[in-house]
KEPA-200002 format. One record per residue (C-alpha): x, y, z. Coordinates in steps of 0.001 Angstrom, whole numbers. Layout:
% residues N
+---------+---------+---------+
!      px !      py !      pz !
+---------+---------+---------+
!       X !       Y !       Z !
...
+---------+---------+---------+
END
This chain:
% residues 220
+---------+---------+---------+
!      px !      py !      pz !
+---------+---------+---------+
!  100534 !  102563 !  114083 !
!  104318 !  102546 !  114301 !
!  105817 !  105937 !  113482 !
!  109470 !  106792 !  112924 !
!  110500 !  110378 !  113680 !
!  113772 !  111949 !  112589 !
!  114741 !  114844 !  114828 !
!  114317 !  115142 !  118584 !
!  114051 !  118891 !  118917 !
!  110981 !  120604 !  120310 !
!  108793 !  119539 !  117397 !
!  110030 !  115948 !  117225 !
!  109863 !  115315 !  120971 !
!  106381 !  116853 !  121239 !
!  105187 !  114799 !  118288 !
!  106636 !  111608 !  119792 !
!  104934 !  112136 !  123146 !
!  101645 !  113022 !  121469 !
!  101726 !  109828 !  119414 !
!  102469 !  107728 !  122497 !
!   99587 !  109395 !  124320 !
!   97401 !  108088 !  121482 !
!   98730 !  104549 !  121995 !
!  100957 !  104448 !  118909 !
!  104492 !  103058 !  118999 !
!  107301 !  105488 !  118191 !
!  110980 !  105413 !  117276 !
!  112964 !  108643 !  117405 !
!  116220 !  109218 !  115523 !
!  118690 !  111983 !  116307 !
!  122419 !  112439 !  115710 !
!  122831 !  113943 !  119192 !
!  122088 !  111451 !  122000 !
!  121611 !  114330 !  124478 !
!  118548 !  115419 !  122466 !
!  116602 !  112409 !  123744 !
!  116343 !  114059 !  127156 !
!  113535 !  116157 !  125678 !
!  111394 !  113024 !  125518 !
!  111207 !  112833 !  129299 !
!  111339 !  109830 !  131635 !
!  107919 !  108474 !  130660 !
!  108759 !  107909 !  126990 !
!  108612 !  104203 !  126180 !
!  109601 !  104281 !  122525 !
!  112872 !  103492 !  120802 !
!  115746 !  105980 !  120691 !
!  118235 !  105575 !  117848 !
!  121392 !  107665 !  117558 !
!  122431 !  108354 !  113964 !
!  121534 !  110130 !  110741 !
!  117908 !  109760 !  109786 !
!  118645 !  109226 !  106094 !
!  120998 !  106291 !  106756 !
!  119221 !  103084 !  105736 !
!  120783 !  101051 !  108544 !
!  119682 !  103625 !  111099 !
!  116179 !  103671 !  109673 !
!  116066 !   99889 !  109758 !
!  117104 !   99905 !  113410 !
!  114267 !  102342 !  114079 !
!  111772 !   99897 !  112579 !
!  111136 !  101621 !  109258 !
!  110282 !   98280 !  107595 !
!  107259 !   97845 !  109841 !
!  106435 !  101547 !  110107 !
!  103156 !  103048 !  108964 !
!  104451 !  106619 !  108796 !
!  107647 !  108682 !  108836 !
!  108196 !  112303 !  109903 !
!  111398 !  114222 !  109179 !
!  111373 !  117204 !  111534 !
!  115034 !  117999 !  112151 !
!  116372 !  121548 !  111819 !
!  117886 !  120944 !  108366 !
!  115905 !  121149 !  105134 !
!  118362 !  118989 !  103183 !
!  118446 !  116250 !  105809 !
!  114660 !  116222 !  106066 !
!  114142 !  115952 !  102315 !
!  116769 !  113240 !  101844 !
!  115347 !  111214 !  104741 !
!  111781 !  111658 !  103467 !
!  112762 !  110474 !   99997 !
!  114589 !  107428 !  101392 !
!  111555 !  106513 !  103494 !
!  109248 !  106916 !  100516 !
!  111326 !  105617 !   97622 !
!  113515 !  102968 !   99296 !
!  111192 !  101632 !  101974 !
!  107910 !  102296 !  100185 !
!  106150 !  104347 !  102865 !
!  103273 !  106426 !  101554 !
!  102641 !  108445 !  104724 !
!  105712 !  110698 !  104821 !
!  105930 !  114267 !  106122 !
!  108937 !  116594 !  105938 !
!  109452 !  119852 !  107801 !
!  110839 !  122470 !  105387 !
!  111815 !  126029 !  106261 !
!  112042 !  127246 !  102655 !
!  108446 !  127580 !  101338 !
!  109602 !  127531 !   97721 !
!  111292 !  124177 !   98145 !
!  108332 !  122898 !  100135 !
!  106019 !  123510 !   97180 !
!  108372 !  121631 !   94841 !
!  108491 !  118546 !   97060 !
!  104745 !  118746 !   97674 !
!  104261 !  118255 !   93935 !
!  106579 !  115244 !   94070 !
!  104246 !  113567 !   96541 !
!  106055 !  114346 !   99805 !
!  103796 !  116133 !  102264 !
!  105663 !  119160 !  103578 !
!  105177 !  121601 !  106425 !
!  106804 !  124913 !  105533 !
!  107578 !  126263 !  108997 !
!  108248 !  129895 !  108108 !
!  105267 !  130145 !  105777 !
!  102964 !  128498 !  108332 !
!  104018 !  130950 !  111052 !
!  103653 !  133929 !  108719 !
!  100190 !  132731 !  107664 !
!   99130 !  132407 !  111301 !
!  100168 !  136015 !  111953 !
!   98489 !  137231 !  108761 !
!   95195 !  135627 !  109699 !
!   95230 !  137582 !  112965 !
!   96220 !  140891 !  111395 !
!   94072 !  141031 !  108276 !
!   90285 !  141214 !  107826 !
!   88380 !  137963 !  108182 !
!   88140 !  137257 !  104450 !
!   91704 !  138247 !  103535 !
!   93658 !  135082 !  104289 !
!   92272 !  131523 !  104484 !
!   93084 !  128902 !  107106 !
!   94174 !  126517 !  104351 !
!   94852 !  126372 !  100621 !
!   95397 !  123118 !   98777 !
!   98775 !  122828 !   96976 !
!   97216 !  123821 !   93628 !
!   95762 !  127023 !   95076 !
!   92278 !  126040 !   93882 !
!   90459 !  125252 !   97142 !
!   90556 !  127239 !  100372 !
!   89143 !  126782 !  103876 !
!   88130 !  129919 !  105782 !
!   87156 !  130304 !  109432 !
!   84339 !  132829 !  109784 !
!   82332 !  134011 !  112816 !
!   78629 !  133441 !  112160 !
!   77307 !  136698 !  110617 !
!   74477 !  138253 !  112642 !
!   72177 !  138282 !  109608 !
!   72468 !  134506 !  109257 !
!   71762 !  133563 !  112870 !
!   68628 !  131408 !  112932 !
!   68993 !  130365 !  109279 !
!   69422 !  126707 !  108317 !
!   72915 !  125774 !  107229 !
!   71620 !  124195 !  104012 !
!   70169 !  127546 !  102935 !
!   73398 !  129346 !  103836 !
!   75389 !  126941 !  101665 !
!   72981 !  127140 !   98733 !
!   73007 !  130936 !   98626 !
!   76718 !  131561 !   99263 !
!   78037 !  128712 !   97130 !
!   80318 !  127539 !   99950 !
!   80287 !  124323 !  101988 !
!   80376 !  124192 !  105781 !
!   83063 !  121644 !  106666 !
!   82296 !  121923 !  110370 !
!   81127 !  124399 !  113016 !
!   82840 !  125318 !  116269 !
!   80032 !  125680 !  118823 !
!   80483 !  126088 !  122572 !
!   84015 !  124716 !  122404 !
!   83121 !  121658 !  120350 !
!   83445 !  120878 !  116649 !
!   80214 !  119632 !  115072 !
!   79213 !  118582 !  111568 !
!   76287 !  120422 !  110022 !
!   73096 !  118664 !  108929 !
!   70276 !  119804 !  106665 !
!   68109 !  120762 !  109637 !
!   70842 !  122502 !  111642 !
!   70420 !  126224 !  112307 !
!   73291 !  128705 !  112589 !
!   73554 !  130032 !  116150 !
!   75076 !  133151 !  117669 !
!   78711 !  132536 !  118556 !
!   79227 !  129807 !  115946 !
!   82464 !  129759 !  113973 !
!   81929 !  128383 !  110480 !
!   84723 !  126561 !  108662 !
!   83887 !  127156 !  105014 !
!   85246 !  125340 !  101961 !
!   85169 !  127292 !   98697 !
!   86977 !  127719 !   95410 !
!   89572 !  130485 !   95441 !
!   88009 !  132120 !   92393 !
!   84583 !  132369 !   94068 !
!   85742 !  133646 !   97488 !
!   84773 !  137268 !   96790 !
!   81279 !  136204 !   95714 !
!   80870 !  133991 !   98798 !
!   81697 !  136879 !  101129 !
!   79451 !  139243 !   99190 !
!   76501 !  136871 !   99689 !
!   77308 !  136488 !  103380 !
!   77378 !  140254 !  103839 !
!   74125 !  140704 !  101917 !
!   72315 !  138314 !  104227 !
!   69734 !  135633 !  103437 !
!   67409 !  136122 !  100505 !
!   63793 !  136863 !  101368 !
!   61544 !  133872 !  100810 !
+---------+---------+---------+
END
């Protein structure tokens, strides 16, 4: 892939290096040429000085051959404008914008621009560490219908097949963290002590899912 990144702050420079480590080509745009020092001496991508919503600047960065665009500067307005130019003028479908205002992020999400609401994400991370395990999910889809929860394997369910767990609770196991590795569940897989289950469920059924987990497996 070729990826164009607007913004060479901590997020943009880290993203650029991570993409290069995965053998993708990268162009980074920033209005401050000194910002490119964050990329380090081993960065082999293109550095373009200018405004990331300027079409000529984007063209210089290779937007016409790009597979994806990320707007991760420190300004919401700049990020949104650049994301819209990349999507609407250059026809990119894989566009992500960093937005600090969660309300605005939701609006642009509905318009088809994937957004990362920085403040909301950070607050959610803190909430998930403060509140009980079932209080705040790892993820909600933009409509608020589907959630993904990360749950330590309940003692009562250790030794029970994952297919039975899913049938009784009404949830789906997206994957399991086991001994430091993510694994996909199969019909014959058994829940083990120390597993962390990543559960997909409807928001409206979350209370029932947790009630079934707490009750334990039905007697056969």
